N, C-alpha and C positions, 0 to 999 in steps of 0.2 A: 591095569588100564580099565577105565570105567566102560560099561557096556551100555550107558545111557545114550538115548537117541540125541544125535548132534544135528543142528541145522547147518547145511553147507550150501554156500551161494556162490555163483560164478557170473562174471561180468565180461562180455565181449564188446568192447567199444571200437567198432569199425569205421571206416570213412563213409560207408552207405547206411548201416544200421547199428543201433546199439541193441544188444540182447541181454537180458538177465534171466537166470534160471535159479530157483530155490528148491533144494531137496532136503530129504531127512535121511540121515545115515543111521541105520539101525543094525548094529552088528556088522555083517558082511552084505547086508542089503541096502540099496539106495532107492528111495521112493520120491518120485517128482511131485512137488506140492504146487508149484506155479511157476510161470515164467511170462515175460513181457518183452515187447519188442517196440522200438521207436525209430523213426527216421533220424540219421545222424546229421547233425548240424555243426558248423564250426571247423570243417575240414576242407582242405585244398589239396587234391592229389596225394592223399596219405600223410599230410602234414597238418597239425593243429594250426589254425589261423585265428579262431576265436574261443578261448577256453570257457567263456560264459555261456556260449551256445552249446559246447560239448556237454557242460555241466547240466544244462536244461534238459538235453537228450537223455543223459544219464538218469536224471531224477524221474524223468517221464517213464522209461522202461522199467526202472526199479519200482515205481509206484503201481504199475499194472501187474507186476509179478506178485508184489505184496498183496493186492487185492484178491487175486486168484488163490494165494497160499494162506491169506486170512491172518497174516502176522506182519511185523515190522521188522525190517533188517537194520542191524547195526554196522554190520561189516560184510566184506565179499573178497573173494580172490579175484584179481583183475589180470585179464589176458593182455598181452602187449605184442606188438609186431612193428610193422612199418619199414620205411626206407632205409633206416640206419642200421638194421640188425645185420651182424655177421658174426662169424666163429672161427675157431682155430683149436689145434690140438696144443696141449700143455703137459709138462713133465715136472714132477717134483720128487725129490729124494731126501729121506731122513735117516739119521744114524741112530739106531737103537741103542747104542753104547756098548752092548755085550750081546751074544747069542741068547735070545729069550724068545718066549711066545708073542706074537703080535696081537695087540688088543685094539679095541674100538677106537680109543683115544689115539693111537699111533695112526690109524687109518685116516682119521679126521685131520690130523697134523700133515700127513702126506698130500691129502686132497687140498688143504688150504695153501700149501706151499706151491702146488702146482698152479693155484689160482693166482699167484702173485706175478701176473704177467705186466708188461709195460704197455699202456694203452694211450692212444692219442688224446689230445685235449678234448673235453666234453664227452668223454665216453666212459661208459661204466658197465661192470659185468652184470648181466641178467641172471645167468645160471652157470653152474658148474657142474657137469654130469661126468662122473667116474666111468672109465672105460675098463681098465684092468689094473692089476698090481703085480709086482715082482718082488719076491722076498729073495735077496742075495742072488744067486744064479739059477734059481728054480724057474720053471715055466710060468708064464703069465696066468693069473687067476682072477675071478671076479671078487672072491671073498678070501683074503689072506689071514683073517683072524684065526688064531690057534697055530698058525705055522711058525717055526723057530728060524730065526735069522738075526743078523746084525745090522742089515739095512733094508728099507722099505722104499721101493719105488711106485710112484703113482702116475697113472696116464689118465688124463681127463680131457674133455671137450668143453671149451669155454665159449658161452654165447655172450655177446656184448653188443651195445648200442648207445644211442644218444641219451646222455644223462639229462639234457634239458628237455627233451621229449617225455622221458620217463617222468620226471618231476611235474611237468605240465599236466600229464594225464592224471597222476595221482591226486594234484591239486584239484582238478575238475572233479574227481570222485569225492574228495573231501568237501567241496563246495556244494555237492549234492547231498550232503548229510550222510556219507557213507564212508566207513573207516576201510582202508585197504590192508587186509592181512598179509598178502604177499602178491607178487606179480609173477607170472609165468608166460614164456614164450608160447604163443597160442598153438602153432603146429606141434610143439612138443606135448602140450596138454591133449591135443587131438590124438596123437599118436598112442597115448596111454588108454584113450577111450576106444579107439578104432582098431587097433593092431593087437592080434593075439600073440602070446608067447611063441607059439608054434610059427607064426609068420615071421617073427623077428629072427628066428634061427635060419631062415632061408635068404636073409638079406631083403630089406623091404624099404621103400620109399613112400612117404606120405607127402602129398602136395595139397595144401589148404588154400584153395582159391577165393580171394577176397574181390571186392569191386574194382579197386585200382592197383592191387598188388597181390602176390601170392607168397605164402611161407612153404618152405621145404625142409624135411628132416629125413635122413637116411640112417637106417640101423643095420648093423651086421651083428646078429645075435642081440645081446643086451647092451651093445656098445654102440653109442651115438657117434657115427662117423663125420656128420656135417649138418648145419643148420644155417639157413640163410633166408633173406627175403629177396623175391625176385620182382622187378617193377613191371610185371604183366599180370592183368587180372581180367575179371569177367567182362569189363567194358571193352577190352581189346577184342575178346572173342566176338562179342556183339557186332563190333564195327567191321570185323573182317568178313 
């Protein structure tokens, strides 16, 4: 693995503001290079109504961040959320053929099988987050690699939402001359940034409050128990 510095950028496209952050990853250290914020246009109650205006807001926020960082972005990780996000637990079992050590490929196959859930029309999987694994009749564990058995069972939490909204948001970013490396459910990303490993062990919930809606994730140890969007945001608190 190369230790060369890596430019890492994140884009949060909300219904009130669009925010872009540009960082420099140097080994285990992350350095802020620039950030930009722009009022969000083209939204109506957490739904995209005008992709062209959304693209304009993205370009404005990215340009502000680029000026501060003194560089030009080609791509970014895009945060997603909104009214359609739901989640559920899934299970996948694979046959290892004969008793042998579990390897990384086996783990990936088991997780992929757990992700093969039946979804409603216009719905796609956003993230598949492994919870634990069971090798034969052994106790559940987080990492089964190296254990010996003939069957591997995977338990995972699957986050899914509107395929149309997802494609529309990526299209708006592309129209703003920005390639989307990957998308991530915003409260999930916030949990990695704000919750320590010690706090996860005690069972913890993170509520990401947006303007029109809020995202929620709940952890028990390293296992994600639930992820959802709640149609209550900061504007509700302001009016109450």
